[in-house]
NUNULO-784799 format. One record per atom (N, C-alpha, C): x, y negated, z negated; residue in three letters. Coordinates in steps of 0.2 Angstrom, whole numbers, padded with zeros to 4 digits, always signed. Example, Ala and Ser with C-alpha at 12.3 -4.5 7.8 and 13.67 -1.06 7.14 Angstrom:
NUNULO-784799
+0066+0028-0039ALA +0062+0022-0039ALA +0066+0016-0039ALA +0064+0011-0035SER +0068+0005-0036SER +0064+0000-0039SER 
end
This chain:
NUNULO-784799
-0267+0212-0171UNK -0260+0211-0172UNK -0257+0213-0165UNK -0252+0209-0163UNK -0249+0210-0157UNK -0243+0215-0158UNK -0241+0218-0153UNK -0235+0223-0153UNK -0229+0218-0151UNK -0224+0219-0155UNK -0218+0215-0155UNK -0212+0219-0152UNK -0209+0216-0147UNK -0203+0220-0144UNK -0197+0219-0148UNK -0196+0222-0154UNK -0190+0221-0158UNK -0188+0229-0160UNK -0182+0230-0158UNK -0179+0237-0159UNK -0172+0236-0162UNK -0170+0240-0167UNK -0163+0240-0169UNK -0162+0248-0170UNK -0156+0250-0167UNK -0155+0257-0167UNK -0148+0259-0166UNK -0146+0265-0168UNK -0139+0268-0168UNK -0138+0269-0160UNK -0132+0268-0158UNK -0131+0270-0151UNK -0127+0276-0150UNK -0123+0278-0155UNK -0119+0284-0154UNK -0117+0286-0161UNK -0113+0291-0162UNK -0111+0294-0168UNK -0105+0291-0171UNK -0102+0285-0169UNK -0096+0283-0171UNK -0097+0278-0177UNK -0099+0282-0183UNK -0101+0278-0189UNK -0095+0273-0191UNK -0097+0267-0193UNK -0093+0262-0195UNK -0088+0259-0190UNK -0089+0261-0184UNK -0084+0258-0179UNK -0088+0253-0175UNK -0085+0249-0171UNK -0088+0244-0167UNK -0093+0247-0161UNK -0098+0243-0160UNK -0102+0245-0155UNK -0107+0250-0156UNK -0109+0252-0162UNK -0113+0258-0163UNK -0120+0256-0165UNK -0122+0250-0165UNK -0129+0248-0166UNK -0131+0244-0160UNK -0138+0244-0159UNK -0140+0240-0153UNK -0147+0236-0156UNK -0147+0230-0155UNK -0153+0226-0156UNK -0156+0224-0150UNK -0163+0225-0149UNK -0166+0222-0143UNK -0172+0218-0146UNK -0172+0212-0143UNK -0177+0207-0144UNK -0180+0205-0137UNK -0186+0208-0136UNK -0189+0207-0129UNK -0184+0210-0124UNK -0182+0206-0119UNK -0177+0209-0114UNK -0170+0208-0116UNK -0169+0204-0121UNK -0162+0203-0123UNK -0159+0209-0127UNK -0153+0210-0126UNK -0149+0216-0130UNK -0143+0213-0133UNK -0141+0216-0139UNK -0135+0214-0141UNK -0132+0220-0145UNK -0126+0222-0143UNK -0122+0228-0146UNK -0119+0225-0152UNK -0120+0229-0158UNK -0117+0226-0164UNK -0113+0232-0168UNK -0110+0229-0173UNK -0105+0234-0177UNK -0108+0236-0184UNK -0107+0242-0186UNK -0110+0244-0192UNK -0104+0244-0198UNK -0098+0242-0196UNK -0092+0242-0200UNK -0094+0239-0207UNK -0096+0233-0207UNK -0097+0230-0214UNK -0103+0233-0218UNK -0108+0236-0214UNK -0113+0240-0218UNK -0109+0246-0221UNK -0105+0249-0218UNK -0102+0255-0220UNK -0097+0254-0226UNK -0094+0248-0226UNK -0089+0247-0232UNK -0092+0242-0237UNK -0098+0241-0237UNK -0102+0237-0242UNK -0101+0241-0249UNK -0098+0237-0254UNK -0097+0241-0260UNK -0101+0237-0266UNK -0106+0233-0264UNK -0110+0230-0269UNK -0115+0235-0272UNK -0117+0233-0278UNK -0121+0238-0282UNK -0128+0240-0278UNK -0130+0235-0274UNK -0136+0236-0270UNK -0135+0241-0264UNK -0129+0243-0262UNK -0127+0247-0256UNK -0127+0254-0259UNK -0132+0258-0256UNK -0132+0265-0259UNK -0133+0270-0252UNK -0130+0276-0253UNK -0131+0281-0248UNK -0127+0280-0242UNK -0129+0284-0237UNK -0125+0284-0231UNK -0126+0278-0226UNK -0123+0278-0221UNK -0124+0272-0216UNK -0132+0271-0214UNK -0135+0277-0213UNK -0142+0276-0211UNK -0146+0273-0217UNK -0145+0275-0223UNK -0149+0272-0229UNK -0147+0264-0229UNK -0141+0263-0228UNK -0138+0256-0228UNK -0142+0251-0223UNK -0143+0254-0217UNK -0146+0251-0212UNK -0154+0250-0214UNK -0156+0255-0217UNK -0163+0254-0219UNK -0164+0249-0225UNK -0159+0249-0229UNK -0159+0243-0234UNK -0159+0236-0231UNK -0155+0235-0226UNK -0154+0229-0222UNK -0161+0227-0220UNK -0165+0232-0216UNK -0171+0231-0214UNK -0176+0230-0219UNK -0176+0233-0225UNK -0180+0232-0230UNK -0180+0224-0232UNK -0174+0222-0232UNK -0173+0215-0234UNK -0176+0210-0229UNK -0175+0212-0222UNK -0179+0208-0217UNK -0186+0208-0219UNK -0189+0214-0221UNK -0196+0214-0222UNK -0198+0209-0228UNK -0194+0209-0233UNK -0195+0204-0239UNK -0194+0197-0236UNK -0190+0195-0232UNK -0189+0188-0230UNK -0195+0186-0225UNK -0197+0191-0221UNK -0203+0189-0217UNK -0209+0189-0221UNK -0210+0194-0225UNK -0216+0194-0229UNK -0217+0188-0233UNK -0212+0184-0235UNK -0213+0178-0239UNK -0216+0172-0234UNK -0215+0172-0228UNK -0217+0167-0224UNK -0225+0165-0224UNK -0230+0170-0224UNK -0237+0168-0225UNK -0238+0164-0232UNK -0235+0167-0237UNK -0236+0164-0244UNK -0233+0157-0244UNK -0229+0155-0240UNK -0226+0148-0240UNK -0230+0144-0235UNK -0235+0147-0232UNK -0239+0143-0226UNK -0234+0141-0221UNK -0230+0145-0219UNK -0225+0143-0214UNK -0218+0143-0217UNK -0213+0142-0213UNK -0206+0141-0215UNK -0202+0145-0210UNK -0195+0146-0213UNK -0190+0149-0208UNK -0187+0154-0213UNK -0186+0160-0209UNK -0182+0166-0212UNK -0176+0167-0208UNK -0171+0169-0211UNK -0165+0171-0207UNK -0163+0179-0208UNK -0163+0183-0203UNK -0162+0190-0204UNK -0155+0192-0200UNK -0150+0194-0204UNK -0144+0196-0201UNK -0144+0202-0197UNK -0141+0203-0191UNK -0140+0209-0188UNK -0133+0211-0186UNK -0129+0206-0185UNK -0122+0208-0183UNK -0117+0205-0188UNK -0113+0209-0191UNK -0108+0207-0196UNK -0101+0208-0193UNK -0098+0202-0191UNK -0091+0203-0188UNK -0086+0198-0192UNK -0080+0199-0190UNK -0075+0196-0194UNK -0075+0188-0193UNK -0078+0185-0188UNK -0077+0178-0187UNK -0084+0175-0186UNK -0090+0179-0187UNK -0096+0176-0186UNK -0101+0181-0189UNK -0108+0179-0189UNK -0113+0184-0190UNK -0119+0182-0185UNK -0122+0188-0183UNK -0128+0187-0179UNK -0134+0187-0183UNK -0139+0182-0181UNK -0145+0181-0185UNK -0151+0181-0181UNK -0157+0183-0183UNK -0163+0182-0180UNK -0166+0176-0185UNK -0168+0171-0181UNK -0171+0165-0185UNK -0179+0166-0183UNK -0183+0167-0189UNK -0190+0167-0188UNK -0193+0161-0191UNK -0196+0157-0187UNK -0199+0150-0188UNK -0206+0150-0187UNK -0210+0148-0192UNK -0217+0148-0192UNK -0219+0141-0195UNK -0224+0138-0191UNK -0226+0132-0194UNK -0233+0133-0198UNK -0236+0138-0197UNK -0242+0140-0200UNK -0243+0146-0205UNK -0237+0150-0204UNK -0237+0156-0208UNK -0241+0162-0204UNK -0244+0160-0198UNK -0247+0165-0194UNK -0244+0167-0188UNK -0242+0162-0184UNK -0238+0163-0178UNK -0230+0162-0179UNK -0226+0165-0176UNK -0219+0164-0177UNK -0215+0164-0170UNK -0210+0160-0170UNK -0205+0161-0165UNK -0199+0164-0168UNK -0196+0170-0164UNK -0191+0173-0166UNK -0185+0172-0161UNK -0179+0170-0164UNK -0174+0168-0159UNK -0167+0172-0162UNK -0163+0174-0157UNK -0157+0177-0159UNK -0152+0172-0158UNK -0147+0172-0163UNK -0141+0167-0162UNK -0136+0169-0167UNK -0131+0164-0168UNK -0125+0165-0171UNK -0123+0160-0177UNK -0120+0162-0182UNK -0117+0157-0187UNK -0109+0159-0187UNK -0105+0154-0186UNK -0098+0155-0186UNK -0096+0153-0193UNK -0100+0149-0197UNK -0098+0148-0204UNK -0099+0154-0209UNK -0104+0157-0208UNK -0105+0163-0212UNK -0102+0169-0208UNK -0096+0172-0210UNK -0093+0177-0207UNK -0095+0184-0210UNK -0095+0189-0206UNK -0098+0196-0208UNK -0095+0198-0215UNK -0089+0197-0217UNK -0086+0199-0223UNK -0088+0195-0229UNK -0091+0189-0228UNK -0092+0184-0233UNK -0098+0186-0238UNK -0102+0191-0236UNK -0108+0193-0241UNK -0110+0200-0239UNK -0112+0203-0244UNK -0114+0210-0243UNK -0120+0211-0239UNK -0120+0215-0234UNK -0126+0217-0230UNK -0132+0220-0235UNK -0130+0222-0240UNK -0136+0225-0245UNK -0139+0220-0249UNK -0136+0214-0249UNK -0139+0208-0253UNK -0138+0202-0249UNK -0143+0201-0244UNK -0143+0195-0240UNK -0146+0189-0242UNK -0150+0189-0247UNK -0154+0183-0249UNK -0150+0176-0250UNK -0144+0176-0253UNK -0141+0170-0254UNK -0138+0168-0247UNK -0135+0172-0243UNK -0133+0170-0236UNK -0139+0168-0232UNK -0144+0172-0232UNK -0150+0170-0228UNK -0152+0163-0229UNK -0152+0161-0235UNK -0154+0154-0237UNK -0149+0149-0236UNK -0143+0150-0233UNK -0138+0145-0232UNK -0135+0145-0225UNK -0139+0148-0220UNK -0137+0147-0213UNK -0139+0140-0211UNK -0133+0136-0209UNK -0134+0129-0207UNK -0132+0128-0200UNK -0128+0132-0197UNK -0125+0131-0191UNK -0128+0136-0185UNK -0134+0138-0186UNK -0137+0143-0182UNK -0137+0140-0174UNK -0134+0144-0170UNK -0133+0142-0163UNK -0137+0148-0159UNK -0143+0146-0156UNK -0147+0151-0153UNK -0145+0153-0146UNK -0146+0159-0144UNK -0144+0162-0138UNK -0150+0160-0133UNK -0148+0157-0127UNK -0153+0155-0122UNK -0157+0161-0120UNK -0163+0161-0120UNK -0167+0166-0118UNK -0168+0172-0122UNK -0165+0172-0128UNK -0166+0177-0133UNK -0171+0175-0138UNK -0177+0175-0136UNK -0183+0173-0141UNK -0189+0176-0139UNK -0194+0177-0144UNK -0201+0179-0142UNK -0205+0175-0147UNK -0211+0175-0145UNK -0217+0172-0149UNK -0221+0178-0151UNK -0223+0178-0158UNK -0227+0183-0160UNK -0231+0181-0166UNK -0235+0186-0169UNK -0238+0185-0175UNK -0233+0187-0181UNK -0234+0184-0186UNK -0229+0186-0192UNK -0231+0193-0194UNK -0238+0194-0194UNK -0240+0201-0196UNK -0237+0206-0191UNK -0237+0205-0184UNK -0234+0209-0179UNK -0227+0210-0180UNK -0223+0205-0182UNK -0216+0205-0183UNK -0215+0210-0189UNK -0218+0209-0194UNK -0218+0213-0200UNK -0219+0220-0199UNK -0224+0222-0195UNK -0226+0229-0193UNK -0220+0232-0189UNK -0217+0228-0184UNK -0212+0230-0180UNK -0205+0232-0184UNK -0204+0227-0189UNK -0198+0228-0194UNK -0199+0235-0198UNK -0205+0235-0200UNK -0207+0241-0204UNK -0206+0248-0200UNK -0208+0248-0194UNK -0208+0254-0190UNK -0201+0255-0189UNK -0196+0250-0187UNK -0189+0251-0186UNK -0186+0254-0193UNK -0188+0251-0198UNK -0185+0254-0205UNK -0187+0261-0206UNK -0193+0263-0205UNK -0195+0270-0206UNK -0192+0275-0201UNK -0189+0272-0195UNK -0185+0276-0191UNK -0179+0278-0194UNK -0176+0274-0199UNK -0170+0275-0202UNK -0171+0279-0209UNK -0177+0278-0212UNK -0178+0281-0218UNK -0185+0282-0219UNK -0187+0288-0215UNK -0195+0289-0215UNK -0197+0291-0222UNK -0193+0293-0227UNK -0196+0295-0233UNK -0197+0289-0238UNK -0195+0283-0236UNK -0196+0277-0240UNK -0202+0273-0239UNK -0207+0276-0236UNK -0213+0273-0234UNK -0213+0269-0229UNK 
end
């Protein structure tokens, strides 16, 4: 299994304000907001902001874990929820073993239009994904899943 350069972390203590999260995919970096995570009032949103980030990452795990069972396919993982767009990682695999992970944007799915604690419906409806030049990496699906799990455990170590 390869080591995948994927990191998602808090950048400071400004909970629920702009620029308090950082996503790193390889050498690419994107500062993100936790605001829509902090105001998520869906039944699936529980706990403080740290737990809500862990819930988002748990959903990433679920999306990526389904790729080998489909013998390939595409999963979308939201990372930035903003008023006029959302940031996504597109995980595409032809064989369910190797994947290309690309960061990009959707302007159709805005950050307020779905709860971060329940991404399944929105993740299945990304139609206008606009990739960021150079924001991609190739890896194994199992390596990506291990990287996401490690990041999630950093937010919620008691959740396995």
